[in-house]
C-alpha positions as CSV (number, residue, x, y, z in Angstrom):
1,M,-54.6,35.4,23.8
2,A,-51.1,35.2,25.3
3,E,-48.2,36.2,23.0
4,E,-45.9,33.3,21.9
5,P,-42.3,33.6,23.2
6,K,-39.9,34.9,20.6
7,A,-37.1,32.5,21.4
8,I,-36.2,29.8,23.9
9,K,-32.7,29.3,25.2
10,A,-31.9,26.1,27.1
11,E,-28.6,24.7,28.3
12,T,-27.8,21.5,30.2
13,D,-25.3,21.2,33.0
14,E,-23.5,18.2,34.4
15,A,-26.4,17.2,36.7
16,E,-28.8,17.1,33.7
17,S,-30.8,20.0,34.9
18,V,-31.8,22.7,32.4
19,T,-31.8,26.5,32.7
20,T,-34.4,27.8,30.3
21,T,-34.7,31.5,29.3
22,V,-37.9,32.5,27.6
23,E,-37.7,36.0,26.0
24,G,-41.1,37.5,26.3
25,G,-42.7,39.9,23.9
26,E,-42.0,42.9,26.2
27,G,-38.2,42.1,26.6
28,E,-38.7,40.4,30.0
29,D,-36.8,37.2,30.5
30,L,-38.1,34.3,32.6
31,K,-35.6,31.7,33.9
32,I,-36.8,28.3,34.9
33,N,-34.6,25.5,36.3
34,T,-36.0,22.0,35.5
35,S,-34.7,18.6,34.9
36,I,-34.6,16.9,31.5
37,Q,-37.9,15.2,30.8
38,P,-38.3,12.1,28.6
39,N,-40.1,14.1,25.9
40,D,-37.3,16.8,25.8
41,I,-35.0,17.1,22.8
42,V,-31.4,17.2,23.9
43,F,-29.0,18.4,21.2
44,D,-25.7,20.3,20.6
45,C,-25.2,23.7,19.0
46,P,-23.7,23.0,15.5
47,H,-21.6,26.1,15.9
48,C,-20.0,25.8,19.4
49,G,-21.1,22.4,20.6
50,K,-23.0,23.6,23.6
51,S,-25.4,20.9,24.9
52,M,-29.0,22.1,25.1
53,A,-32.4,20.7,25.8
54,I,-35.9,21.9,24.9
55,D,-39.4,20.5,25.3
56,G,-40.4,18.2,22.4
57,A,-43.0,20.8,21.3
58,G,-40.1,23.1,20.4
59,A,-38.9,20.9,17.5
60,G,-38.3,23.0,14.5
61,M,-38.2,26.3,16.4
62,A,-35.4,28.8,15.9
63,I,-33.5,29.5,19.1
64,T,-30.5,31.5,20.1
65,C,-27.5,29.5,21.5
66,P,-26.7,30.9,25.0
67,D,-23.0,30.5,24.4
68,C,-22.3,31.7,20.9
69,N,-25.5,33.6,20.3
70,N,-26.0,32.0,16.9
71,V,-29.6,31.3,15.9
72,I,-30.1,27.6,15.4
73,Q,-33.0,25.4,14.6
74,V,-34.1,22.8,17.2
75,P,-33.9,19.4,15.5
76,Y,-37.0,17.2,15.1
77,A,-37.3,14.0,17.1
78,D,-37.1,11.9,14.0
79,T,-33.7,13.5,13.1
80,M,-32.5,13.0,16.7
81,A,-33.7,9.3,16.6
82,A,-31.7,8.7,13.4
83,E,-28.6,10.3,14.9
84,T,-29.1,8.3,18.1
85,A,-29.5,5.1,16.1
86,A,-26.3,6.0,14.2
87,D,-24.5,6.8,17.5
88,A,-25.8,3.5,18.9
89,S,-24.5,1.6,15.8
90,Q,-21.1,3.4,16.1
91,M,-21.0,2.5,19.9
92,Q,-21.8,-1.1,19.1
93,L,-19.0,-1.2,16.5
94,L,-16.6,0.4,19.0
95,H,-17.7,-2.1,21.7
96,E,-17.0,-5.0,19.3
97,Q,-13.6,-3.6,18.4
98,L,-12.8,-3.0,22.1
99,S,-13.9,-6.6,22.9
100,A,-11.7,-8.0,20.1
101,A,-8.8,-5.9,21.2
102,Q,-9.2,-7.1,24.8
103,N,-9.4,-10.7,23.6
104,R,-6.2,-10.1,21.5
105,V,-4.5,-8.8,24.7
106,V,-5.5,-11.9,26.6
107,D,-4.1,-14.1,23.7
108,L,-0.9,-12.1,23.6
109,A,-0.5,-12.3,27.4
110,A,-0.9,-16.1,27.1
111,D,1.7,-16.2,24.3
112,L,4.0,-14.1,26.4
113,D,3.6,-16.5,29.3
114,A,4.3,-19.5,27.1
115,A,7.4,-17.7,25.6
116,N,8.7,-16.9,29.1
117,L,8.3,-20.5,30.1
118,K,10.2,-21.6,27.0
119,I,13.0,-19.1,27.7
120,E,13.2,-20.3,31.3
121,H,13.4,-23.9,30.0
122,L,16.1,-23.0,27.4
123,E,18.2,-21.1,30.0
124,K,18.0,-24.1,32.4
125,T,19.0,-26.4,29.5
126,Q,21.9,-24.1,28.5
127,S,23.1,-24.1,32.2
128,E,23.0,-27.9,32.3
129,L,24.9,-28.1,29.0
130,K,27.5,-25.7,30.2
131,T,28.0,-27.8,33.3
132,H,28.4,-30.9,31.2
133,L,30.8,-29.2,28.9
134,E,33.0,-28.1,31.8
135,Q,32.9,-31.7,33.1
136,M,33.9,-33.0,29.7
137,S,36.7,-30.5,29.4
138,T,38.0,-31.6,32.8
139,E,37.7,-35.2,31.8
140,W,39.5,-34.5,28.5
141,G,42.3,-32.9,30.4
142,V,42.6,-36.1,32.6
143,I,42.6,-38.3,29.4
144,Q,45.2,-36.0,27.8
145,N,47.5,-36.2,30.8
146,A,47.1,-40.0,30.8
147,L,47.9,-40.2,27.1
148,D,50.9,-37.9,27.6
149,R,52.1,-40.3,30.4
150,V,51.6,-43.3,28.2
151,M,53.7,-41.7,25.4
152,T,56.4,-40.9,27.9
153,L,56.5,-44.5,29.1
154,M,56.6,-45.8,25.5
155,Q,59.5,-43.6,24.7
156,E,61.3,-44.8,27.8
157,I,60.7,-48.4,26.8
158,R,62.1,-47.7,23.3
159,L,65.2,-46.1,24.6
160,R,66.1,-49.1,26.7
């Protein structure tokens, strides 16, 4: 009967391939590169955060983290499913919050556009009123000159 491996080390890289090191009973290490399979358990080292993967049959086994060399227990699929469900719930909540924030940005952009249109309208109205005030001031000056001329003529008439 073949001897069971003492420990299995597995680590994932960016391309989702796995380097697995199996420590044999006689101190010989066998390295195998494979891709992550659907039945693999993918988890992070609780000490250093290293992402690792192991065949589903390895659930509950004690392994050594290849980065920090701490012995950790491979989680069971049920535990991983619960964590995945919690992560999915958190992601859904974050997605809803993001969607609400994006809708708020759209609403605020519309409010900003409306406010800019109102500012443009008020600036145009202010310019028109300023022009009318200048015209009224000019006309008031003409009226004042006419009144002054009338007063002068009335005084001349009185003096005669």
